C-alpha positions in Angstrom: 17.5 0.9 1.6 17.9 2.6 -1.6 20.9 4.8 -0.4 21.7 8.7 -2.5 24.5 10.8 -1.4 25.8 13.8 -2.6 29.9 13.2 -2.1 31.2 16.9 -1.5 29.1 18.0 1.6 27.6 14.0 2.6 24.4 15.2 2.5 21.8 12.0 1.7 18.1 10.3 1.1 17.3 6.9 1.8 14.1 4.9 1.3 13.0 1.7 2.3 12.7 -0.8 -1.0 10.6 -3.7 -0.6 11.7 -5.8 -3.4 15.0 -5.8 -4.3 17.1 -4.0 -7.0 13.8 -3.4 -9.2 13.8 -0.9 -12.0 10.7 0.8 -10.1 12.6 1.3 -7.0 15.8 2.4 -8.6 13.5 5.0 -10.7 11.2 5.9 -7.7 14.0 6.3 -5.3 16.3 8.2 -7.5 13.5 10.6 -8.4 12.4 11.3 -4.7 16.2 11.8 -3.8 16.4 14.4 -6.5 12.8 16.1 -5.1 14.2 16.1 -1.8 17.4 17.4 -2.7 16.1 20.1 -4.7 18.5 19.5 -8.1 19.8 17.0 -10.4 23.4 16.0 -9.9 25.4 15.9 -13.3 26.3 12.3 -12.7 25.0 9.7 -11.0 27.2 6.8 -10.0 26.2 3.1 -9.0 27.6 -0.5 -8.9 26.5 -2.7 -12.0 22.8 -2.4 -10.9 20.6 -5.1 -13.2 18.1 -2.4 -13.1 20.1 0.3 -14.5 22.7 -2.2 -16.8 22.2 -5.1 -19.0 25.8 -5.9 -17.9 27.0 -7.6 -21.4 30.4 -6.1 -21.1 32.4 -3.6 -19.3 30.9 -0.7 -21.3 28.0 1.2 -19.9 25.5 -0.7 -21.6 22.5 0.9 -20.0 18.7 -0.6 -20.2 16.2 1.2 -22.2 14.3 2.6 -19.2 17.2 3.7 -17.5 18.3 5.4 -20.7 15.1 7.2 -20.6 15.6 8.1 -17.1 18.7 9.9 -17.4 17.7 11.8 -20.5 14.6 13.1 -18.8 16.3 14.1 -15.9 19.8 15.5 -17.9 22.3 13.3 -15.5 25.1 11.1 -17.0 25.1 7.4 -15.7 28.5 5.8 -14.7 29.3 2.8 -12.8 32.2 0.8 -11.1 34.0 -1.7 -12.9 32.0 -4.9 -12.5 32.2 -6.9 -9.3 34.3 -4.1 -7.7 31.8 -2.3 -5.2 34.3 -0.6 -3.1 35.4 1.7 -5.8 32.2 3.9 -5.1 33.4 4.5 -1.5 31.3 7.9 -1.3 28.1 5.5 -0.9 29.5 2.1 0.6 30.9 3.0 3.6 28.3 5.4 4.7 25.7 3.0 3.8 26.9 0.6 6.2 26.9 3.5 9.1 23.4 3.6 8.5 22.4 0.4 8.6 23.9 0.4 11.9 22.2 3.4 13.2 18.7 2.0 12.1 19.7 -1.1 14.2 20.8 0.9 17.0 17.5 3.5 16.7 15.5 -0.3 16.7 17.3 -1.4 19.9 16.9 1.9 21.6 13.0 1.5 20.7 12.6 -1.4 22.0 10.7 -2.8 19.2 11.0 -3.6 15.5 7.3 -3.7 15.1 5.4 -1.0 13.2 2.0 -0.6 12.6 2.1 0.4 9.1 4.5 0.7 6.6 4.7 4.6 6.3 5.3 4.5 10.3 8.7 2.7 9.8 9.5 4.4 6.7 9.0 8.0 8.8 11.1 6.2 11.4 13.8 5.8 8.4 13.8 9.0 7.5 13.8 10.6 11.2 17.3 9.2 11.2 18.6 10.5 7.8 17.4 14.3 8.9 19.7 13.8 11.8 22.4 13.1 9.7 21.7 15.5 7.2 21.6 18.4 9.7 25.0 18.0 10.6 26.0 18.7 7.3 23.3 21.4 6.5 26.1 24.5 5.5 28.0 22.4 3.4 24.9 21.0 1.7 23.6 24.2 0.7 26.8 25.0 -1.2 26.7 22.2 -2.8 23.2 22.2 -3.7 24.1 25.3 -6.0 25.6 22.9 -8.5 22.6 21.0 -9.0 20.7 20.9 -12.3 17.0 21.9 -12.0 14.1 19.9 -11.7 12.4 18.8 -14.9 8.5 20.2 -14.7 7.2 16.6 -14.5 8.4 13.3 -13.0 9.6 10.1 -15.5 7.7 6.9 -14.8 8.6 5.0 -12.0 6.6 1.9 -12.2 5.9 -1.2 -14.8 2.8 -1.7 -16.8 0.8 -4.7 -16.6 -2.6 -6.2 -18.0 -4.5 -9.0 -15.9 -8.2 -10.3 -15.7 -10.0 -10.9 -12.9 -10.8 -14.6 -12.1 -14.2 -16.2 -10.8 -12.6 -16.2 -7.3 -12.0 -12.5 -7.6 -8.6 -12.4 -7.7 -5.8 -11.5 -9.9 -2.1 -13.1 -10.1 1.0 -10.8 -10.9 4.7 -11.5 -10.4 3.6 -15.3 -8.7 1.8 -13.2 -6.1 -2.5 -13.8 -5.8 -4.4 -10.4 -5.2 -8.0 -10.1 -4.1 -10.3 -7.6 -5.4 -13.7 -6.3 -5.0 -15.9 -8.9 -6.6 -17.8 -6.5 -8.7 -14.5 -6.4 -10.9 -15.2 -10.7 -11.7 -14.4 -11.0 -15.6 -12.8 -7.6 -15.7 -9.5 -6.7 -17.6 -7.8 -4.4 -15.5 -4.4 -2.2 -16.2 -2.2 -2.6 -13.6 0.6 0.3 -12.8 3.1 -1.8 -10.7 5.2 0.3 -8.2 8.0 -0.9 -5.8 5.4 -0.6 -2.9 2.2 -0.5 -4.4 -0.3 -1.4 -7.4 -2.7 0.9 -9.0 -5.5 -0.8 -10.6 -7.6 0.6 -13.6 -10.6 0.0 -15.4 -10.3 1.3 -18.7 -8.9 5.2 -18.0 -10.9 4.8 -14.6 -8.9 4.2 -11.4 -10.5 1.8 -9.1 -8.2 0.6 -6.3 -5.1 0.9 -4.5 -3.0 -2.6 -3.1 -0.1 -2.8 -1.1 2.5 -4.7 -3.0 3.5 -8.1 -1.4 6.6 -10.3 -2.8 6.9 -13.8 -3.3 9.7 -15.9 -1.8 12.0 -16.8 -4.2 10.9 -19.6 -6.2 7.4 -19.6 -4.5 4.2 -18.0 -4.7 2.0 -15.4 -2.2 -1.2 -14.3 -1.8 -2.5 -11.1 -0.3 -6.2 -11.4 0.2 -8.7 -9.3 1.7 -12.3 -10.4 3.0 -13.5 -7.1 2.3 -13.2 -7.6 -1.1 -14.7 -11.0 -1.2 -16.9 -11.4 1.5 -20.3 -9.9 -0.1 -20.2 -12.3 -2.7 -19.5 -15.1 0.0 -22.5 -14.1 1.8 -24.8 -15.5 -1.2 -23.4 -18.7 -0.5 -21.8 -18.9 3.0 -21.1 -22.7 2.5 -18.4 -22.5 0.0 -16.4 -20.9 2.9 -15.2 -24.5 4.3 -14.1 -25.6 0.9 -12.3 -22.6 -0.5 -8.6 -22.3 -1.6 -8.7 -19.0 0.0 -10.5 -19.9 3.1 -7.5 -19.6 5.7 -6.4 -16.1 3.9 -10.0 -14.8 4.7 -9.6 -14.7 8.3 -8.0 -11.1 9.2 -6.1 -11.9 12.5 -5.5 -14.6 14.8 -8.9 -14.3 17.1 -10.9 -14.9 13.8 -8.8 -18.2 13.5 -9.2 -18.9 17.1 -13.2 -18.2 16.2 -13.1 -20.8 13.0 -11.4 -23.3 15.0 -13.7 -23.2 18.1 -16.8 -23.4 15.4 -15.9 -25.8 13.3 -15.0 -28.4 16.3 -18.5 -27.3 18.1 -21.3 -27.1 15.2 -22.1 -29.4 12.5 -19.9 -28.2 9.0 -23.0 -26.1 7.1 -23.6 -24.0 10.8 -19.6 -23.3 11.4 -19.4 -21.7 7.7 -22.3 -19.7 8.1 -21.7 -18.3 11.1 -18.3 -17.5 9.8 -19.5 -16.1 7.1 -21.7 -14.1 8.7 -19.3 -12.6 11.5 -16.8 -11.6 8.5 -19.5 -9.9 7.1 -20.7 -7.7 10.3 -17.0 -7.2 10.7 -16.9 -5.4 7.3 -20.7 -3.8 7.9 -19.8 -2.3 11.4 -15.9 -1.4 10.4 -15.3 -2.8 14.3 -13.3 -5.7 12.8 -10.9 -6.2 16.0 -13.4 -5.3 18.7 -15.9 -7.7 17.1 -13.2 -10.7 17.1 -12.2 -9.7 20.8 -15.8 -9.8 22.1 -16.0 -13.0 20.5 -13.1 -14.9 21.6 -13.7 -13.6 25.2 -17.2 -15.1 25.0 -15.7 -18.5 23.9 -13.4 -18.5 26.8 -16.5 -18.5 28.9 -17.7 -21.3 26.5 -20.7 -19.3 25.6 -20.4 -18.5 21.5 -22.7 -15.3 21.0 -25.8 -15.4 18.4 -24.7 -13.2 15.5 -27.9 -11.3 16.3 -26.2 -10.6 19.6 -22.8 -9.1 17.9 -25.2 -7.3 15.5 -27.0 -5.8 18.3 -23.7 -4.8 20.0 -21.5 -3.6 17.0 -23.9 -2.7 14.2 -25.3 0.6 14.8 -27.5 1.9 12.0 -27.9 5.7 11.9 -31.3 6.6 10.5 -30.9 8.5 7.4 -33.3 11.6 8.4 -33.9 13.8 5.2 -33.1 17.1 5.7 -36.0 19.7 4.8 -36.1 23.0 4.5 -39.6 24.4 5.3 -40.9 27.8 4.3 -43.5 29.4 5.7 -46.2 31.0 3.5 -47.7 34.4 4.3 -51.2 34.8 5.3 -51.9 37.2 2.1 -51.6 34.1 0.0 -54.6 32.9 1.4 -56.4 35.7 -0.8 -55.6 34.4 -4.2 -57.6 31.4 -3.3 -60.8 33.4 -3.1 -62.6 35.0 -6.2 -62.2 38.3 -6.1 -59.3 38.6 -3.4 -60.0 40.8 -0.2 -62.8 43.2 -2.3 -64.5 40.0 -3.5 
């Protein structure tokens, strides 16, 4: 977690961090904390974060980006002595208490599973908010000492350029991401945040992706079949030998379906069936329901035909044009007769 605390009142802000001590995480966390607190302290004290310090000496050898961030908000950056984390007692002990409280809250909740990252972030924010309510009076007094926020925020991302490969993917920080196949061959500008990627074609925003982190010394993938399936539907037999084949299957149901058709159908028909099913999942917007339907049929040893699945899940609503008909007056007929009513 990124954990920020005002030492006099004990008011705190916490944010879930996904990729370690990067500048993007530090910058994003600090700026969000300033907004939540309603102001900027005169001094920010940390340990020797590599995102903020070069750590070449005992001096405050700030990185260029951290220098720009501190200048933008007007605070002074300070740190502990190298290797002496306990010197910053205003945050070290409270940080341990926060982690313990989150662990206890998860045990009471009975599960560590959350549907989305946002759900987990709100869960942690709720714990911090309860802690802050206990010090609200002291916080209001300390808040008066904070510097005003600048009119605009500073940068909390890094910038990169990538080219979309023939497989409709980009590679950034040892992670392969899929993008819509219409972007194949394009050169994209990427803003890389701690938790997301924003992709631009020229000055036009085209896509936002959830950021994935690769384990140290390894590589990772973030593949969404929706990006690739339209292109793959034109040549479904390529599915079998695709390097991204297993990544294209969105959940365990589809993995079970592929295993079944691969064992019970000839190679070409198995690939054709799987691609058509994934294409239908995208068209219908019923990915989970479709997967459960086919798996349930397989357990009865009956593989449903694609047409049967389409009949069940692909509801095409007729696109009826909206027409406004204005009734003409009867007197308009007189203009069609030479001489009008008195001809």
